[in-house]
MARTORPA-495131 format. One record per residue (C-alpha): residue number from 0; residue in three letters; x, y, z. Coordinates in nm, 4 decimals. Layout:
[NUM, 'Ala', [X, Y, Z]]
...
This chain:
[0, 'Met', [0.7490, -0.7104, 0.6783]]
[1, 'Asp', [0.5482, -0.8136, 0.9834]]
[2, 'Leu', [0.8551, -0.8218, 1.2065]]
[3, 'Glu', [0.9863, -0.4887, 1.0820]]
[4, 'Gln', [0.6435, -0.3330, 1.1317]]
[5, 'Ala', [0.6151, -0.4781, 1.4818]]
[6, 'Gln', [0.9562, -0.3355, 1.5734]]
[7, 'Tyr', [0.8599, 0.0000, 1.4217]]
[8, 'Ile', [0.5460, 0.0121, 1.6377]]
[9, 'Ala', [0.7373, -0.1032, 1.9462]]
[10, 'Asp', [0.9824, 0.1826, 1.8921]]
[11, 'Gly', [0.6968, 0.4337, 1.8808]]
[12, 'Gly', [0.6781, 0.5063, 1.5088]]
[13, 'Glu', [0.6689, 0.8817, 1.4575]]
[14, 'Gly', [0.5831, 0.9358, 1.8226]]
[15, 'Ala', [0.2038, 0.9053, 1.8478]]
[16, 'Ile', [0.1720, 0.5328, 1.9274]]
[17, 'Pro', [0.0378, 0.4722, 2.2827]]
[18, 'Gln', [0.2815, 0.3251, 2.5320]]
[19, 'Asp', [0.0672, 0.0201, 2.6084]]
[20, 'Thr', [0.0574, -0.0638, 2.2377]]
[21, 'Arg', [0.4334, -0.0212, 2.2113]]
[22, 'Asp', [0.4862, -0.2492, 2.5112]]
[23, 'Tyr', [0.2560, -0.5180, 2.3681]]
[24, 'Phe', [0.4399, -0.5244, 2.0370]]
[25, 'Lys', [0.7759, -0.5307, 2.2123]]
[26, 'Thr', [0.7025, -0.8048, 2.4660]]
[27, 'Val', [0.4480, -1.0201, 2.2806]]
[28, 'Val', [0.4270, -0.9673, 1.9049]]
[29, 'Thr', [0.7953, -0.9262, 1.8190]]
[30, 'Pro', [0.9180, -1.2382, 2.0102]]
[31, 'Ile', [0.6517, -1.4581, 1.8472]]
[32, 'Leu', [0.7388, -1.3352, 1.4975]]
[33, 'Lys', [1.1114, -1.3835, 1.5596]]
[34, 'Asp', [1.0519, -1.7355, 1.6896]]
[35, 'Thr', [0.8489, -1.8300, 1.3826]]
[36, 'Leu', [1.0836, -1.6661, 1.1340]]
[37, 'Ala', [1.3719, -1.8700, 1.2747]]
[38, 'Arg', [1.1999, -2.1786, 1.1300]]
[39, 'Val', [1.1238, -2.0328, 0.7858]]
[40, 'Pro', [1.3616, -2.1675, 0.5190]]
[41, 'Pro', [1.4933, -1.9590, 0.2265]]
[42, 'Val', [1.2293, -1.8768, -0.0342]]
[43, 'Glu', [1.4067, -2.0917, -0.2951]]
[44, 'Asp', [1.3407, -2.3959, -0.0733]]
[45, 'Leu', [0.9656, -2.3332, -0.0880]]
[46, 'Ser', [0.9083, -2.3861, -0.4592]]
[47, 'Ala', [0.6266, -2.6359, -0.3990]]
[48, 'Ser', [0.4143, -2.3592, -0.2451]]
[49, 'Gly', [0.5268, -2.0766, -0.4714]]
[50, 'Gly', [0.7495, -1.9313, -0.2009]]
[51, 'Leu', [0.4949, -1.9357, 0.0822]]
[52, 'Tyr', [0.5657, -2.0978, 0.4179]]
[53, 'Pro', [0.2912, -2.3117, 0.5777]]
[54, 'Phe', [0.2769, -2.2726, 0.9544]]
[55, 'Gly', [0.3467, -2.5899, 1.1496]]
[56, 'Thr', [0.2764, -2.7257, 1.4949]]
[57, 'Leu', [0.5651, -2.5411, 1.6598]]
[58, 'Asp', [0.4579, -2.2131, 1.4998]]
[59, 'Arg', [0.1027, -2.2480, 1.6246]]
[60, 'Ala', [0.2261, -2.3472, 1.9691]]
[61, 'Ser', [0.4385, -2.0322, 1.9863]]
[62, 'Gly', [0.1267, -1.8194, 1.9307]]
[63, 'Ile', [0.1614, -1.7152, 1.5647]]
[64, 'Gly', [-0.2148, -1.7442, 1.5197]]
[65, 'Ser', [-0.2744, -1.4653, 1.7692]]
[66, 'Val', [-0.0508, -1.2082, 1.5987]]
[67, 'Tyr', [-0.0251, -1.2922, 1.2274]]
[68, 'Asn', [-0.2760, -1.1256, 0.9923]]
[69, 'Arg', [-0.4519, -0.9594, 1.2843]]
[70, 'Ala', [-0.5747, -0.6012, 1.3212]]
[71, 'Leu', [-0.3625, -0.5562, 1.6308]]
[72, 'Tyr', [-0.3180, -0.1848, 1.5726]]
[73, 'Met', [-0.5350, 0.0370, 1.3536]]
[74, 'Pro', [-0.4603, 0.4004, 1.4394]]
[75, 'Glu', [-0.7227, 0.6661, 1.3788]]
[76, 'Tyr', [-0.6238, 0.9163, 1.1138]]
[77, 'Pro', [-0.9126, 1.1575, 1.0512]]
[78, 'Glu', [-0.9685, 1.3232, 0.7165]]
[79, 'Leu', [-0.8011, 1.6609, 0.6707]]
[80, 'Pro', [-1.0235, 1.9639, 0.7451]]
[81, 'His', [-1.0448, 2.0853, 0.3850]]
[82, 'Ser', [-1.0133, 1.8904, 0.0612]]
[83, 'Asp', [-0.7496, 2.1367, -0.0609]]
[84, 'Asp', [-0.5327, 2.0417, 0.2385]]
[85, 'Tyr', [-0.4534, 1.7125, 0.0677]]
[86, 'Phe', [-0.2737, 1.8627, -0.2301]]
[87, 'Gly', [0.0766, 1.9898, -0.2927]]
[88, 'Glu', [0.1866, 2.2248, -0.5681]]
[89, 'Gly', [0.1455, 1.9663, -0.8411]]
[90, 'Gly', [-0.1948, 1.8605, -0.7202]]
[91, 'Lys', [-0.3203, 2.2189, -0.7093]]
[92, 'Asp', [-0.2521, 2.2714, -1.0783]]
[93, 'Val', [-0.6070, 2.1699, -1.1642]]
[94, 'Val', [-0.6186, 2.3424, -1.5036]]
[95, 'Gly', [-0.2858, 2.1955, -1.6139]]
[96, 'Val', [-0.3591, 1.8425, -1.4923]]
[97, 'Thr', [-0.7051, 1.8418, -1.6501]]
[98, 'Ala', [-0.5728, 1.9735, -1.9813]]
[99, 'Arg', [-0.2967, 1.7118, -1.9934]]
[100, 'Trp', [-0.5471, 1.4386, -1.9153]]
[101, 'Phe', [-0.7848, 1.5247, -2.1964]]
[102, 'Thr', [-0.5134, 1.5857, -2.4564]]
[103, 'Ala', [-0.3030, 1.2768, -2.3755]]
[104, 'Ser', [-0.3458, 0.9656, -2.5874]]
[105, 'Pro', [-0.3769, 0.7337, -2.4108]]
[106, 'Arg', [-0.5008, 0.9320, -2.1121]]
[107, 'Leu', [-0.2065, 0.9191, -1.8749]]
[108, 'Val', [-0.0908, 1.2014, -1.6473]]
[109, 'Val', [0.2066, 1.2064, -1.4104]]
[110, 'Ile', [0.1771, 1.4531, -1.1205]]
[111, 'Asp', [0.4821, 1.5331, -0.9105]]
[112, 'Asp', [0.4050, 1.6673, -0.5609]]
[113, 'Leu', [0.0443, 1.5542, -0.5795]]
[114, 'Leu', [0.0065, 1.5418, -0.2013]]
[115, 'Ser', [0.0819, 1.8110, 0.0524]]
[116, 'Ser', [0.3608, 1.7393, 0.3009]]
[117, 'Lys', [0.1027, 1.6860, 0.5777]]
[118, 'Ala', [-0.1099, 1.4473, 0.3725]]
[119, 'Leu', [0.1952, 1.2537, 0.2535]]
[120, 'Ser', [0.3353, 1.2255, 0.6052]]
[121, 'Glu', [0.0078, 1.1042, 0.7523]]
[122, 'Val', [-0.0589, 0.8537, 0.4734]]
[123, 'Arg', [0.2917, 0.7121, 0.5184]]
[124, 'Ser', [0.2477, 0.6833, 0.8939]]
[125, 'Leu', [-0.0930, 0.5214, 0.8576]]
[126, 'Leu', [0.0420, 0.2566, 0.6209]]
[127, 'Ala', [0.3530, 0.1998, 0.8329]]
[128, 'Glu', [0.1475, 0.1449, 1.1490]]
[129, 'Ser', [-0.1763, -0.0293, 1.0429]]
[130, 'Thr', [-0.1470, -0.4080, 1.0751]]
[131, 'Val', [-0.3984, -0.4808, 0.7979]]
[132, 'Phe', [-0.1654, -0.6084, 0.5245]]
[133, 'Tyr', [-0.3222, -0.9537, 0.5213]]
[134, 'Gln', [-0.2492, -1.0665, 0.1667]]
[135, 'Thr', [0.0876, -1.2179, 0.0855]]
[136, 'Lys', [0.1489, -1.2606, -0.2868]]
[137, 'Met', [0.3424, -1.5769, -0.3749]]
[138, 'Pro', [0.7008, -1.4530, -0.4293]]
[139, 'Glu', [0.7871, -1.6920, -0.7107]]
[140, 'Lys', [0.4714, -1.6147, -0.9080]]
[141, 'Phe', [0.3852, -1.2524, -0.8320]]
[142, 'Gly', [0.7079, -1.0908, -0.7130]]
[143, 'Gly', [0.6895, -1.0809, -0.3351]]
[144, 'Tyr', [0.4687, -0.8148, -0.1800]]
[145, 'Val', [0.1828, -0.7729, 0.0650]]
[146, 'Gly', [-0.1498, -0.6001, 0.0193]]
[147, 'Ala', [-0.4208, -0.4268, 0.2207]]
[148, 'Tyr', [-0.7698, -0.3583, 0.0841]]
[149, 'Ile', [-1.0660, -0.1312, 0.1512]]
[150, 'Asp', [-1.2966, -0.4235, 0.2248]]
[151, 'Asp', [-1.0491, -0.5826, 0.4639]]
[152, 'Gly', [-0.9090, -0.3154, 0.6948]]
[153, 'Leu', [-0.7876, -0.0315, 0.4728]]
[154, 'His', [-1.0769, 0.2074, 0.5277]]
[155, 'Gln', [-0.9393, 0.4851, 0.7475]]
[156, 'Arg', [-1.1094, 0.8222, 0.7137]]
[157, 'Leu', [-0.7863, 0.9877, 0.5962]]
[158, 'Leu', [-0.7807, 0.7665, 0.2866]]
[159, 'Leu', [-1.1524, 0.7960, 0.2184]]
[160, 'Gly', [-1.1165, 1.1724, 0.2546]]
[161, 'Leu', [-0.8375, 1.1678, -0.0041]]
[162, 'Ser', [-1.0660, 0.9872, -0.2467]]
[163, 'Phe', [-1.3384, 1.2488, -0.2035]]
[164, 'Ala', [-1.0790, 1.5253, -0.2321]]
[165, 'Leu', [-0.9560, 1.3894, -0.5673]]
[166, 'His', [-1.3122, 1.3768, -0.6928]]
[167, 'Lys', [-1.3719, 1.7353, -0.5870]]
[168, 'Gln', [-1.0346, 1.8638, -0.7097]]
[169, 'Tyr', [-1.0702, 1.7219, -1.0611]]
[170, 'Pro', [-1.4444, 1.7166, -1.1357]]
[171, 'Leu', [-1.4031, 1.6909, -1.5134]]
[172, 'Ile', [-1.1855, 1.3800, -1.4788]]
[173, 'Phe', [-1.3771, 1.1982, -1.2069]]
[174, 'Lys', [-1.7346, 1.3003, -1.2926]]
[175, 'Arg', [-1.9787, 1.0093, -1.2579]]
[176, 'His', [-1.6919, 0.7850, -1.1470]]
[177, 'Asp', [-1.7233, 0.7109, -0.7745]]
[178, 'Leu', [-1.4637, 0.5247, -0.5706]]
[179, 'Arg', [-1.5014, 0.1524, -0.6388]]
[180, 'Tyr', [-1.1914, 0.0052, -0.4799]]
[181, 'Met', [-0.8760, 0.1006, -0.2913]]
[182, 'Trp', [-0.5642, -0.0870, -0.1922]]
[183, 'Ala', [-0.2053, -0.0413, -0.0755]]
[184, 'Tyr', [0.1006, -0.2573, -0.1394]]
[185, 'Lys', [0.4371, -0.2969, 0.0323]]
[186, 'Tyr', [0.7190, -0.4526, -0.1679]]
[187, 'Ala', [1.0041, -0.6671, -0.0397]]
[188, 'Pro', [1.3545, -0.5419, -0.1296]]
[189, 'Gly', [1.5129, -0.7410, -0.4088]]
[190, 'Met', [1.1964, -0.9310, -0.5034]]
[191, 'Gly', [1.1300, -0.7418, -0.8258]]
[192, 'Gly', [0.7934, -0.5933, -0.7385]]
[193, 'Ile', [0.4542, -0.6508, -0.8950]]
[194, 'Lys', [0.4386, -0.8383, -1.2244]]
[195, 'Ile', [0.2672, -0.7139, -1.5401]]
[196, 'His', [-0.1070, -0.6864, -1.4839]]
[197, 'Ala', [-0.4192, -0.4921, -1.5767]]
[198, 'Asp', [-0.6453, -0.2831, -1.3540]]
[199, 'Glu', [-1.0045, -0.2354, -1.4623]]
[200, 'Ala', [-1.1161, 0.1235, -1.4038]]
[201, 'Ala', [-1.2587, 0.4285, -1.5745]]
[202, 'Val', [-0.9900, 0.6271, -1.3880]]
[203, 'Asn', [-0.7056, 0.4495, -1.2104]]
[204, 'Val', [-0.4969, 0.6467, -0.9588]]
[205, 'Asn', [-0.1553, 0.5254, -0.8399]]
[206, 'Ile', [0.0005, 0.7308, -0.5594]]
[207, 'Trp', [0.3679, 0.6559, -0.4886]]
[208, 'Val', [0.4417, 0.7400, -0.1238]]
[209, 'Thr', [0.7794, 0.5669, -0.0968]]
[210, 'Pro', [1.0492, 0.7945, 0.0519]]
[211, 'Asp', [1.3158, 0.9034, -0.1973]]
[212, 'Asp', [1.5902, 0.7171, -0.0120]]
[213, 'Ala', [1.3989, 0.3900, -0.0631]]
[214, 'Asn', [1.3658, 0.4333, -0.4388]]
[215, 'Val', [1.6063, 0.1983, -0.6175]]
[216, 'Asn', [1.5527, 0.3826, -0.9477]]
[217, 'Pro', [1.5669, 0.7595, -0.8816]]
[218, 'Glu', [1.5028, 0.8368, -1.2496]]
[219, 'Ser', [1.1463, 0.7089, -1.2164]]
[220, 'Gly', [0.8856, 0.6143, -0.9605]]
[221, 'Gly', [0.9358, 0.2471, -1.0295]]
[222, 'Leu', [0.6082, 0.2095, -1.2183]]
[223, 'Val', [0.6077, 0.1035, -1.5842]]
[224, 'Val', [0.2850, 0.1750, -1.7725]]
[225, 'Phe', [0.2137, -0.0207, -2.0899]]
[226, 'Thr', [-0.0082, 0.1916, -2.3115]]
[227, 'Thr', [-0.1212, -0.0682, -2.5653]]
[228, 'Lys', [-0.4921, -0.1347, -2.5315]]
[229, 'Pro', [-0.6177, -0.4946, -2.5012]]
[230, 'Lys', [-0.7888, -0.6522, -2.7965]]
[231, 'Glu', [-1.1661, -0.6524, -2.8147]]
[232, 'Gly', [-1.3104, -0.9510, -2.6322]]
[233, 'Trp', [-1.0079, -1.0298, -2.4160]]
[234, 'Asp', [-1.0836, -1.1491, -2.0648]]
[235, 'Phe', [-0.8975, -1.0298, -1.7550]]
[236, 'Glu', [-0.6250, -1.2953, -1.7696]]
[237, 'Lys', [-0.5411, -1.2207, -2.1325]]
């Protein structure tokens, strides 16, 4: 993921990446990542560490510490001028979405075309360019993906503006429930994705921004929701 992202930035992304940034990723970041990756064995040979590769002396000598898990590029994406600018046709159906939410049991609503084309495009570009995906989940245990979090780099105004826009767009759903946490994940092809888990929230919002041509299951968004409630007294692990 890091190498592909570095090459994407070096190539200019969607066209707004400064030339000096592109040159740095092309001449410095990409060669270091390639050099390190050449020493990484197949994931099945890393069972002792759950699929993770510990950097060695040669990796550190090549400069991996200066480019890996670093905020080398964090583009500025301002919030959209009006909260309504965030929403597509599905997201603008406030009455319908709210009605489905309060009549569903359990409360689960799927919204196609939640985001406007502009919001979707900018969110995708932001996530493709921002080098703040610091967490690597152990492939053998969790399924092989990386994460970025609001308290560790993922706090651009575009995303915070989206949170406020959701709150304003659906006041009956989000009333008294302020934003508590926000994250983004990128999944490795063929790794199976995130394992079964629980998210604690009064209202949990999952926004799928993957392009259609990257969806390996076109009949769904790739997210399976288990609707059975946990038993009284269960802790998070259970």
